[in-house]
N, C-alpha and C positions, 0 to 999 in steps of 0.2 A: 668605374665605368665597365659595363658589360661588353663582351665581344659581340659584334653584329650577328654572329651565328646563333647566339643564345635566344631561344624563344621563351616567352613568358605567358603562362596560362593561368587564368583566374577562375576558380570554382565559383559558380553562381549560387550554389547551395551553401547553407550555413553548416559549419563543422564543429563538432565537439572538440574543444581545445585540449582535452585530456589525451587526445591521440598523439602518439609520438611517431618515430621513424616508421615502424611497421604498419601502424594504422593508416597513416597518411599515404604511405607507399601503396597499400592495398586500394585506397580510394583512387589514386592516380591510375592504377592498372584497371580496376574493375568498373569504376564510374566514369572517369574522364577518358579512358582508352589510351592512356599514355604510358611511357616507360620512365619510371623514376630514376633510372641510371643513365638516361640519355644526355644529361647535362642541361636540360631545360629547367626552368624555374616554375614551380607550381605554388600558387598563392591561395591561401584559405583564410576565411574570416569567421569569427564566432557570431552567434545570434544577436548578442547585444551590440556588436559592432566595434567594441573597444580593443579587441585582440586580433592579431594577424600572425599567421605562420607561413613561412616560405620553405619549401622542401626543394633541395637541389643536390646533384651529385658532383663531387670534386674528383680528382684523380685518386684520392685515398679512400673515398667512400661517401656515404650520404651525409649531408649537412642540413641542419634545421635552424632557421632564423625565426625568432619570435619578437614581436613588439606589442606593447600595451600602451594605450593612450590614457593619461590621467584624466583628461577632459576631452569630450568630443567622441566622434566615431569615425571609422574608416568608411569612406563611400566608394564602394567598388562598382565597376560598370555592371549594368544589368543586361540580361538577355534571355532569350527563350531556349537556350541550349545549356548543357551542363557546364561548359567551360567557354571562356572567351579569351582570345589572344590580345595582349596589349603590348605596347612598345616600352623600351627601357625608360624613356623620358616620362611616360605615364606612371611607371612604377616608382620612379624617384619622387614625383609629385605626390603620389599616394603615401609614401613612407614619411614625407615631411608634414603630413597632416593637412594636406590640401585636397581639393576635389576639382574635377573638371565640370564646367557648366556647359550649356548647349553650344557655345562657341569654341569649346575645347581650350579655354584659358583657365588658368588656375585661380581658385578663390579659397580663402581660409575656411576651414571646417567650422561649422557652428556647433557649440556644445549641445549634447543631447539632453533633453529634459529628464531629470531624475538621476543622472549619473553623478557620482561623487568622486 
């Protein structure tokens, strides 16, 4: 469970998953206007939608969490801005391979066509 003071920001642009700590930190600073050392979580998705990375700072330094789906895609919230803020419950649903429908209830992700 995340402390209530932690904010979670989702990048609405697709990201090259070869980026690591330095590349994602640069995106947070230069594109999203955030501070990678703030303790906030920054969520990034690749173009295919099957990979997700989360960058966050702990007391000892930066951490990078990565997840790949064997089937299906991550459905991130859409918006007209570079980043959207979501709640911890929404992140948990996202990481479980679920998506929010228009009523904000969770539904199982449908496998993407052509993914193996």
